[in-house]
Kinemage of the C-alpha trace (Angstrom):
@kinemage 1
@onewidth
@group {chain A} dominant
@subgroup {mainchain}
@vectorlist {calphas} color= white
{ca met a 1} P -15.257 -1.590 9.942
{ca lys a 2} L -14.820 1.769 8.259
{ca leu a 3} L -12.800 1.541 5.029
{ca asp a 4} L -11.074 4.864 5.633
{ca ser a 5} L -7.720 5.988 6.955
{ca tyr a 6} L -7.900 6.476 10.695
{ca trp a 7} L -5.391 9.325 10.352
{ca leu a 8} L -7.510 11.252 7.871
{ca asp a 9} L -10.822 10.467 9.524
{ca thr a 10} L -9.641 11.805 12.888
{ca ala a 11} L -7.603 14.787 11.601
{ca pro a 12} L -8.704 18.406 11.929
{ca pro a 13} L -9.754 19.986 8.623
{ca phe a 14} L -7.353 22.081 6.590
{ca thr a 15} L -9.217 25.383 6.454
{ca ala a 16} L -6.690 27.695 4.794
{ca gly a 17} L -6.740 26.364 1.247
{ca ala a 18} L -6.613 28.905 -1.572
{ca gln a 19} L -9.907 29.447 -3.381
{ca gly a 20} L -10.747 30.140 -7.015
{ca gln a 21} L -8.274 30.090 -9.881
{ca val a 22} L -4.500 29.925 -9.553
{ca pro a 23} L -2.582 33.187 -9.996
{ca gln a 24} L -0.917 33.958 -13.298
{ca arg a 25} L 2.619 33.610 -11.967
{ca ala a 26} L 4.710 32.373 -9.032
{ca asp a 27} L 8.388 31.919 -8.359
{ca val a 28} L 7.871 28.211 -7.623
{ca val a 29} L 5.059 25.758 -8.289
{ca val a 30} L 5.093 22.681 -6.064
{ca val a 31} L 3.171 19.720 -7.511
{ca gly a 32} L 1.860 17.464 -4.749
{ca gly a 33} L 0.468 18.246 -1.306
{ca gly a 34} L 1.845 15.377 0.741
{ca phe a 35} L 4.533 15.802 3.368
{ca thr a 36} L 7.279 16.403 0.760
{ca gly a 37} L 5.422 19.156 -1.052
{ca leu a 38} L 4.075 20.825 2.082
{ca ser a 39} L 7.489 20.805 3.737
{ca ala a 40} L 9.100 22.254 0.612
{ca ala a 41} L 6.397 24.914 0.249
{ca leu a 42} L 6.998 25.985 3.842
{ca ala a 43} L 10.796 26.124 3.421
{ca leu a 44} L 10.620 27.943 0.065
{ca ala a 45} L 8.126 30.501 1.364
{ca arg a 46} L 10.354 31.144 4.368
{ca arg a 47} L 13.113 32.015 1.896
{ca gly a 48} L 10.909 34.726 0.441
{ca ala a 49} L 9.763 32.951 -2.721
{ca ser a 50} L 6.203 33.233 -3.968
{ca val a 51} L 4.998 29.616 -3.812
{ca val a 52} L 1.899 27.931 -5.214
{ca leu a 53} L 1.253 24.303 -4.269
{ca leu a 54} L -1.084 22.221 -6.443
{ca glu a 55} L -2.663 19.094 -4.918
{ca ala a 56} L -4.931 16.825 -6.946
{ca gly a 57} L -7.105 15.908 -3.933
{ca arg a 58} L -6.789 16.915 -0.281
{ca val a 59} L -3.533 17.765 1.444
{ca ala a 60} L -1.809 14.711 2.952
{ca gly a 61} L -4.586 12.626 1.411
{ca glu a 62} L -2.496 9.924 -0.244
{ca ala a 63} L 0.622 8.157 1.110
{ca ser a 64} L 1.176 10.827 3.772
{ca gly a 65} L -2.206 10.058 5.308
{ca his a 66} L -2.295 6.311 4.697
{ca asn a 67} L 0.856 5.036 6.403
{ca gly a 68} L 1.648 3.269 9.663
{ca gly a 69} L 2.413 6.367 11.705
{ca gln a 70} L 6.055 5.497 12.358
{ca val a 71} L 8.877 8.068 12.117
{ca asn a 72} L 11.927 5.860 12.323
{ca thr a 73} L 15.690 6.092 12.171
{ca gly a 74} L 17.769 3.502 10.361
{ca leu a 75} L 17.792 2.068 6.867
{ca phe a 76} L 15.721 -0.734 5.400
{ca his a 77} L 18.941 -2.273 4.096
{ca asp a 78} L 21.473 -4.512 5.747
{ca tyr a 79} L 24.197 -1.978 6.498
{ca ala a 80} L 27.100 -4.275 5.632
{ca asp a 81} L 25.529 -5.230 2.297
{ca leu a 82} L 24.871 -1.578 1.454
{ca ser a 83} L 28.445 -0.654 2.368
{ca ala a 84} L 29.815 -3.409 0.169
{ca arg a 85} L 27.631 -2.338 -2.749
{ca leu a 86} L 27.826 1.463 -2.550
{ca gly a 87} L 30.820 2.137 -0.327
{ca glu a 88} L 31.146 2.852 3.388
{ca asp a 89} L 30.924 6.629 2.959
{ca asn a 90} L 27.635 6.441 1.067
{ca ala a 91} L 26.144 3.928 3.479
{ca arg a 92} L 27.087 6.100 6.451
{ca thr a 93} L 25.656 9.221 4.762
{ca phe a 94} L 22.377 7.483 4.042
{ca tyr a 95} L 22.105 6.071 7.568
{ca his a 96} L 22.679 9.458 9.173
{ca ala a 97} L 20.217 11.081 6.753
{ca tyr a 98} L 17.426 9.099 8.408
{ca asp a 99} L 18.606 10.187 11.856
{ca ala a 100} L 18.521 13.795 10.661
{ca ala a 101} L 15.087 13.267 9.130
{ca val a 102} L 13.509 12.397 12.482
{ca asp a 103} L 15.132 15.491 13.985
{ca thr a 104} L 13.680 17.582 11.151
{ca val a 105} L 10.171 16.345 11.909
{ca glu a 106} L 10.572 17.043 15.611
{ca asn a 107} L 11.939 20.542 14.950
{ca leu a 108} L 9.046 21.428 12.661
{ca val a 109} L 6.492 20.127 15.142
{ca arg a 110} L 8.073 22.270 17.863
{ca asp a 111} L 8.778 25.401 15.822
{ca glu a 112} L 5.380 25.502 14.117
{ca gly a 113} L 3.408 24.411 17.178
{ca ile a 114} L 1.838 21.435 15.374
{ca asp a 115} L -0.422 19.421 17.681
{ca cys a 116} L 0.148 15.900 16.325
{ca asp a 117} L 1.016 13.713 19.351
{ca phe a 118} L 4.691 13.538 18.370
{ca arg a 119} L 6.615 11.254 20.735
{ca arg a 120} L 10.097 9.745 20.746
{ca cys a 121} L 9.370 6.110 21.487
{ca gly a 122} L 12.037 4.065 19.698
{ca lys a 123} L 11.668 1.337 17.086
{ca leu a 124} L 11.979 -2.321 17.999
{ca lys a 125} L 12.650 -4.730 15.152
{ca val a 126} L 11.472 -8.104 16.410
{ca ala a 127} L 12.688 -11.537 15.353
{ca ala a 128} L 9.760 -13.438 13.845
{ca lys a 129} L 11.678 -16.741 14.055
{ca pro a 130} L 14.261 -17.937 16.593
{ca glu a 131} L 16.950 -18.039 13.909
{ca his a 132} L 16.253 -14.402 12.978
{ca tyr a 133} L 17.729 -13.237 16.272
{ca ala a 134} L 21.200 -14.331 15.110
{ca lys a 135} L 20.815 -11.990 12.137
{ca leu a 136} L 19.803 -9.147 14.465
{ca gln a 137} L 22.921 -9.840 16.534
{ca arg a 138} L 25.048 -9.572 13.397
{ca ile a 139} L 23.349 -6.310 12.391
{ca his a 140} L 23.874 -4.948 15.905
{ca ala a 141} L 27.585 -5.724 15.712
{ca gln a 142} L 27.870 -4.063 12.292
{ca leu a 143} L 26.039 -0.915 13.323
{ca thr a 144} L 27.790 -0.403 16.650
{ca ala a 145} L 31.191 -0.900 15.035
{ca ser a 146} L 30.563 1.297 12.006
{ca val a 147} L 27.874 3.914 12.320
{ca asp a 148} L 25.585 3.788 15.365
{ca pro a 149} L 26.835 2.880 18.851
{ca thr a 150} L 23.412 3.549 20.371
{ca val a 151} L 21.539 0.524 19.004
{ca glu a 152} L 20.695 -2.139 21.575
{ca leu a 153} L 19.836 -5.820 21.548
{ca val a 154} L 16.840 -7.144 23.438
{ca pro a 155} L 17.577 -10.856 24.001
{ca pro a 156} L 14.770 -13.416 23.858
{ca glu a 157} L 14.631 -13.773 27.634
{ca arg a 158} L 13.877 -10.032 27.994
{ca met a 159} L 11.186 -9.775 25.324
{ca ala a 160} L 8.425 -9.936 27.942
{ca glu a 161} L 9.575 -6.475 29.050
{ca glu a 162} L 8.724 -5.172 25.573
{ca leu a 163} L 5.814 -7.239 24.274
{ca gly a 164} L 3.199 -9.526 25.735
{ca ser a 165} L 3.417 -11.985 22.865
{ca ala a 166} L 5.010 -15.385 22.387
{ca ser a 167} L 5.461 -14.722 18.648
{ca phe a 168} L 8.847 -13.026 18.847
{ca his a 169} L 12.344 -14.120 19.770
{ca gly a 170} L 14.403 -11.048 20.595
{ca gly a 171} L 14.770 -7.646 19.003
{ca leu a 172} L 16.957 -4.767 17.886
{ca leu a 173} L 16.126 -1.417 19.493
{ca gln a 174} L 16.829 2.000 17.971
{ca arg a 175} L 15.729 4.486 20.610
{ca ala a 176} L 15.592 7.654 18.477
{ca gly a 177} L 12.541 6.592 16.460
{ca ala a 178} L 9.295 8.476 16.946
{ca gln a 179} L 5.604 8.362 16.186
{ca met a 180} L 2.883 10.917 15.535
{ca his a 181} L -0.664 11.358 14.263
{ca met a 182} L -0.142 11.634 10.511
{ca gly a 183} L -3.401 13.400 9.734
{ca lys a 184} L -2.879 16.049 12.403
{ca phe a 185} L 0.689 16.588 11.233
{ca gly a 186} L -0.402 16.962 7.606
{ca ala a 187} L -3.051 19.550 8.433
{ca gly a 188} L -0.645 21.383 10.737
{ca leu a 189} L 2.128 21.416 8.129
{ca ala a 190} L -0.277 22.764 5.498
{ca his a 191} L -1.388 25.570 7.822
{ca ala a 192} L 2.265 26.357 8.573
{ca ala a 193} L 3.027 26.639 4.844
{ca val a 194} L 0.132 29.064 4.396
{ca arg a 195} L 1.248 31.139 7.374
{ca ala a 196} L 4.674 31.424 5.751
{ca gly a 197} L 3.066 32.802 2.585
{ca ala a 198} L 2.485 29.781 0.324
{ca ala a 199} L -0.821 29.384 -1.523
{ca val a 200} L -2.103 25.808 -1.226
{ca phe a 201} L -4.678 24.735 -3.809
{ca glu a 202} L -6.545 21.470 -3.253
{ca asn a 203} L -8.483 19.729 -6.059
{ca ala a 204} L -5.984 21.104 -8.570
{ca ala a 205} L -4.723 18.086 -10.529
{ca val a 206} L -1.934 18.944 -12.961
{ca gly a 207} L -2.561 17.941 -16.566
{ca ala a 208} L 0.404 19.453 -18.410
{ca ile a 209} L 3.767 21.073 -17.749
{ca asp a 210} L 5.392 22.904 -20.689
{ca arg a 211} L 8.760 24.599 -20.999
{ca ile a 212} L 8.558 28.291 -21.838
{ca lys a 213} L 11.076 31.099 -21.921
{ca gly a 214} L 12.184 31.717 -18.351
{ca gly a 215} L 10.532 28.683 -16.804
{ca phe a 216} L 7.376 26.583 -17.096
{ca arg a 217} L 3.662 26.785 -17.815
{ca ile a 218} L 1.598 24.475 -15.613
{ca ser a 219} L -1.999 23.611 -16.470
{ca cys a 220} L -4.227 22.274 -13.699
{ca asp a 221} L -7.882 22.002 -12.750
{ca arg a 222} L -7.696 25.501 -11.240
{ca gly a 223} L -6.294 27.214 -14.343
{ca thr a 224} L -2.849 27.915 -15.799
{ca ile a 225} L 0.161 29.361 -14.000
{ca glu a 226} L 3.706 30.214 -15.041
{ca ala a 227} L 6.678 29.689 -12.732
{ca gly a 228} L 10.433 30.009 -12.783
{ca gln a 229} L 10.874 26.669 -11.002
{ca val a 230} L 8.819 23.494 -10.593
{ca phe a 231} L 9.238 20.974 -7.796
{ca leu a 232} L 7.612 17.576 -8.298
{ca ala a 233} L 6.499 15.935 -5.060
{ca thr a 234} L 3.815 13.738 -6.579
{ca gly a 235} L 4.857 10.237 -5.648
{ca asn a 236} L 4.094 7.698 -8.370
{ca ser a 237} L 1.169 9.652 -9.812
{ca ser a 238} L -0.949 7.712 -12.301
{ca arg a 239} L -2.227 11.015 -13.688
{ca gly a 240} L -0.415 13.869 -15.346
{ca pro a 241} L 2.787 14.274 -17.362
{ca phe a 242} L 5.029 12.109 -15.202
{ca ser a 243} L 5.882 9.153 -17.441
{ca tyr a 244} L 9.611 9.454 -16.673
{ca phe a 245} L 8.927 8.697 -13.022
{ca arg a 246} L 6.315 6.020 -13.703
{ca arg a 247} L 9.077 3.947 -15.349
{ca arg a 248} L 11.196 4.196 -12.208
{ca leu a 249} L 8.697 3.848 -9.358
{ca val a 250} L 6.662 0.745 -8.531
{ca ser a 251} L 3.605 1.194 -6.340
{ca val a 252} L 2.984 -1.672 -3.907
{ca gly a 253} L -0.089 -1.960 -1.703
{ca ser a 254} L 0.259 -1.867 2.058
{ca phe a 255} L -2.711 -2.351 4.371
{ca ile a 256} L -3.600 -1.344 7.903
{ca ile a 257} L -6.284 -2.004 10.501
{ca val a 258} L -7.006 -0.090 13.697
{ca thr a 259} L -8.914 -1.627 16.585
{ca glu a 260} L -11.489 -0.155 18.884
{ca pro a 261} L -10.015 1.712 21.883
{ca leu a 262} L -8.409 -0.718 24.319
{ca glu a 263} L -8.234 -0.614 28.097
{ca lys a 264} L -4.968 0.690 29.501
{ca glu a 265} L -4.496 -2.544 31.437
{ca val a 266} L -4.671 -4.521 28.193
{ca leu a 267} L -2.139 -2.288 26.484
{ca asp a 268} L 0.157 -2.463 29.491
{ca arg a 269} L 0.184 -6.244 29.153
{ca leu a 270} L 0.614 -6.382 25.376
{ca val a 271} L 2.724 -3.318 24.490
{ca pro a 272} L 4.067 -1.937 27.788
{ca thr a 273} L 6.723 0.305 26.206
{ca arg a 274} L 4.433 1.693 23.449
{ca arg a 275} L 7.175 1.645 20.802
{ca asn a 276} L 7.070 1.283 17.029
{ca tyr a 277} L 7.342 -2.397 16.118
{ca val a 278} L 8.482 -4.023 12.858
{ca thr a 279} L 8.950 -7.740 12.242
{ca thr a 280} L 11.896 -9.351 10.465
{ca lys a 281} L 9.951 -11.166 7.745
{ca asn a 282} L 10.147 -9.970 4.137
{ca ile a 283} L 6.363 -9.846 4.073
{ca gly a 284} L 6.081 -8.830 7.664
{ca asn a 285} L 4.008 -6.614 9.901
{ca tyr a 286} L 4.314 -3.366 11.795
{ca phe a 287} L 2.251 -2.079 14.686
{ca arg a 288} L 1.954 0.654 17.308
{ca val a 289} L -0.576 2.206 19.676
{ca thr a 290} L -2.513 5.276 18.509
{ca pro a 291} L -2.908 8.416 20.668
{ca asp a 292} L -6.399 7.288 21.694
{ca asp a 293} L -5.285 3.788 22.789
{ca arg a 294} L -6.131 1.713 19.737
{ca leu a 295} L -3.770 -0.847 18.247
{ca leu a 296} L -2.712 -0.085 14.680
{ca phe a 297} L -1.572 -3.245 12.883
{ca gly a 298} L -0.374 -3.230 9.285
{ca gly a 299} L 1.586 -5.042 6.644
{ca arg a 300} L 1.766 -6.197 3.073
{ca ala a 301} L -1.085 -8.625 3.671
{ca arg a 302} L -1.583 -9.234 -0.049
{ca phe a 303} L 0.458 -8.262 -3.116
{ca ala a 304} L -2.414 -6.203 -4.459
{ca leu a 305} L -3.252 -2.562 -4.986
{ca ser a 306} L -5.610 -0.674 -2.742
{ca asn a 307} L -9.336 -0.477 -3.475
{ca pro a 308} L -12.335 -1.046 -1.182
{ca lys a 309} L -12.694 -4.753 -2.003
{ca ser a 310} L -8.948 -5.386 -1.741
{ca asp a 311} L -8.690 -3.372 1.480
{ca glu a 312} L -11.461 -5.385 3.122
{ca lys a 313} L -9.880 -8.723 2.163
{ca ser a 314} L -6.520 -7.539 3.452
{ca gly a 315} L -8.136 -6.296 6.641
{ca his a 316} L -9.443 -9.764 7.474
{ca ile a 317} L -5.970 -11.243 6.884
{ca leu a 318} L -4.420 -8.624 9.154
{ca ala a 319} L -7.032 -9.221 11.864
{ca asp a 320} L -6.214 -12.937 11.808
{ca thr a 321} L -2.483 -12.200 12.016
{ca met a 322} L -3.021 -9.749 14.874
{ca ser a 323} L -4.976 -12.421 16.748
{ca thr a 324} L -2.088 -14.843 16.267
{ca val a 325} L 0.410 -12.322 17.626
{ca phe a 326} L -1.914 -11.201 20.420
{ca pro a 327} L -4.474 -13.958 21.152
{ca glu a 328} L -6.071 -11.727 23.769
{ca leu a 329} L -7.336 -9.520 20.908
{ca ser a 330} L -9.079 -12.316 19.011
{ca asn a 331} L -12.532 -10.895 19.675
{ca thr a 332} L -11.542 -7.238 19.472
{ca arg a 333} L -13.557 -5.043 17.122
{ca val a 334} L -11.736 -3.522 14.154
{ca asp a 335} L -12.938 0.034 13.565
{ca tyr a 336} L -10.770 1.083 10.601
{ca cys a 337} L -9.257 -0.662 7.616
{ca trp a 338} L -7.502 0.963 4.683
{ca gly a 339} L -4.805 0.519 2.111
{ca gly a 340} L -2.207 2.766 0.598
{ca leu a 341} L 0.500 2.710 -2.029
{ca val a 342} L 4.181 2.508 -1.179
{ca asp a 343} L 6.311 3.975 -3.971
{ca met a 344} L 9.321 1.709 -4.362
{ca thr a 345} L 12.529 2.238 -6.278
{ca ser a 346} L 14.294 -0.878 -7.494
{ca asp a 347} L 16.944 -0.575 -4.753
{ca arg a 348} L 14.589 0.872 -2.097
{ca leu a 349} L 16.577 4.101 -1.776
{ca pro a 350} L 14.998 7.513 -2.418
{ca arg a 351} L 15.870 9.681 -5.394
{ca ala a 352} L 16.070 13.459 -5.591
{ca gly a 353} L 17.480 15.812 -8.160
{ca glu a 354} L 16.580 17.521 -11.404
{ca his a 355} L 14.994 16.195 -14.608
{ca glu a 356} L 14.358 18.370 -17.655
{ca gly a 357} L 14.809 21.452 -15.501
{ca met a 358} L 12.263 20.315 -12.889
{ca phe a 359} L 13.299 19.337 -9.380
{ca tyr a 360} L 11.946 16.216 -7.674
{ca ser a 361} L 12.172 14.092 -4.522
{ca leu a 362} L 10.458 10.705 -4.694
{ca gly a 363} L 10.642 6.979 -4.010
{ca tyr a 364} L 10.877 6.725 -0.224
{ca ser a 365} L 10.088 2.995 -0.426
{ca gly a 366} L 8.124 2.587 2.783
{ca his a 367} L 10.232 4.957 4.914
{ca gly a 368} L 8.731 8.241 3.801
{ca ala a 369} L 7.040 9.687 6.866
{ca gln a 370} L 10.305 11.209 8.043
{ca met a 371} L 12.391 11.394 4.851
{ca ser a 372} L 9.646 13.191 2.915
{ca val a 373} L 9.575 16.006 5.471
{ca his a 374} L 13.360 16.158 5.604
{ca met a 375} L 13.785 16.241 1.829
{ca gly a 376} L 11.133 18.934 1.478
{ca gln a 377} L 13.236 21.155 3.714
{ca leu a 378} L 16.478 20.277 1.924
{ca met a 379} L 15.002 20.877 -1.521
{ca ala a 380} L 14.648 24.590 -0.783
{ca asp a 381} L 18.441 24.721 -0.406
{ca ile a 382} L 19.018 22.440 -3.393
{ca met a 383} L 16.781 24.572 -5.622
{ca ala a 384} L 18.771 27.639 -4.530
{ca gly a 385} L 21.917 26.021 -5.934
{ca asn a 386} L 23.222 24.016 -2.985
{ca ala a 387} L 23.234 20.597 -4.651
{ca glu a 388} L 25.598 19.182 -2.034
{ca lys a 389} L 22.690 19.180 0.447
{ca asn a 390} L 21.136 16.290 -1.502
{ca pro a 391} L 22.251 12.963 0.052
{ca trp a 392} L 21.035 11.058 -3.035
{ca arg a 393} L 22.687 13.302 -5.655
{ca his a 394} L 25.181 10.694 -6.913
{ca met a 395} L 22.669 7.853 -7.238
{ca pro a 396} L 21.876 6.809 -10.832
{ca trp a 397} L 18.233 6.148 -11.621
{ca pro a 398} L 17.735 4.042 -14.740
{ca ala a 399} L 14.295 2.924 -15.842
{ca ile a 400} L 13.216 -0.535 -14.716
{ca pro a 401} L 13.652 -2.851 -17.734
{ca gly a 402} L 10.355 -3.914 -19.287
{ca tyr a 403} L 8.322 -1.698 -16.973
{ca phe a 404} L 6.077 1.105 -18.218
{ca gly a 405} L 3.863 1.729 -15.197
{ca lys a 406} L 1.974 -1.568 -14.828
{ca ala a 407} L 3.773 -3.820 -12.355
{ca trp a 408} L 3.142 -7.161 -14.066
{ca phe a 409} L 5.941 -8.737 -12.011
{ca leu a 410} L 4.486 -8.092 -8.534
{ca pro a 411} L 2.826 -11.531 -8.147
{ca leu a 412} L 6.195 -13.137 -8.931
{ca val a 413} L 7.956 -10.899 -6.417
{ca gly a 414} L 5.315 -11.706 -3.816
{ca ala a 415} L 5.661 -15.429 -4.388
{ca tyr a 416} L 9.453 -15.170 -4.083
{ca tyr a 417} L 9.329 -13.303 -0.783
{ca lys a 418} L 6.711 -15.654 0.633
{ca leu a 419} L 8.982 -18.584 -0.211
{ca gln a 420} L 11.937 -16.831 1.415
{ca asp a 421} L 9.894 -16.276 4.591
{ca lys a 422} L 9.058 -19.986 4.702
{ca leu a 423} L 12.611 -21.145 4.092
{ca his a 424} L 14.522 -18.675 6.270
């Protein structure tokens, strides 16, 4: 079992990275080379700006290359609850933003010729308990009446058409969801940004950002550069001058295993429609088939951060869960196991805007594969003065009380959600 991301291990190399020291000046410095930063660098360069992107490690090497490979529509939240809390107009805007985000990914893949196995497959949210199907029915009624007439119910008696598993009791299908190879997409997006004129520096961790007349001075491992604008696309970085964001983002570990390649006949029995799958539990699972016919199976197996020892423990838990869901895979070899960090906001909605003159887009809360790409594109417009393009512009973002970057409360949160999954 290789303790590496399958996406990164099987991705083509990014071969167009800038070498040597950073230039003395650029119009825009983008901090962070995940999907958000790469997408923004591409969009800004297309506008004619001189763009330098600084990535502490390798492009798409953190959350962008460690996720479950799902590019889904729809919100995490119960739509009725979100409407009651934030208003129907806001809830509708947020819901449609995720629809638009999947379209943005597809358009970039097509327009830039990125070979990343992009496929519209749909997302099926599956009821982990019989009583959960009633909740899916309620959600279906809310969505079709208010915001999305295309969602469909899959009743329990039809689940065999979707999954060869006795573990689930109906589902909610959103057909516009997609999937892709995250490592291939990351490398392709980075090459597209360079083709558009951006300079992408890997191994260029930022240590300081200072205000100067006319903009900013950014110090990194590749030297010092001045820029008129800075865009922060770092995620919840534990390094660098980002304490404001560390008080507002909580990083939670999520873990994934990938099996050996499976026979087509096996996959046809277990996952005949080859969709993205998510379970209804609070501490649930997600799974899909990879382009080379492996089963990817992930979830918040443990409320712990990612490191080799933690990843391996979580991998064994996930393998046991996978065998429960699909007993036929009980003796299947697991080839990959890895963990990653999901950057959560307290309400699990993204945030984007401006802080101390620097622009940012962060906090995708487990739904970043599509929204990161979408927001990177939108930020080019927002940084040009079109603030109305930002769907999150009216959302306040106070610091989390008593939190300064170390999530001491995660074990309590984990225990609460585990109890909820047992009781409901």
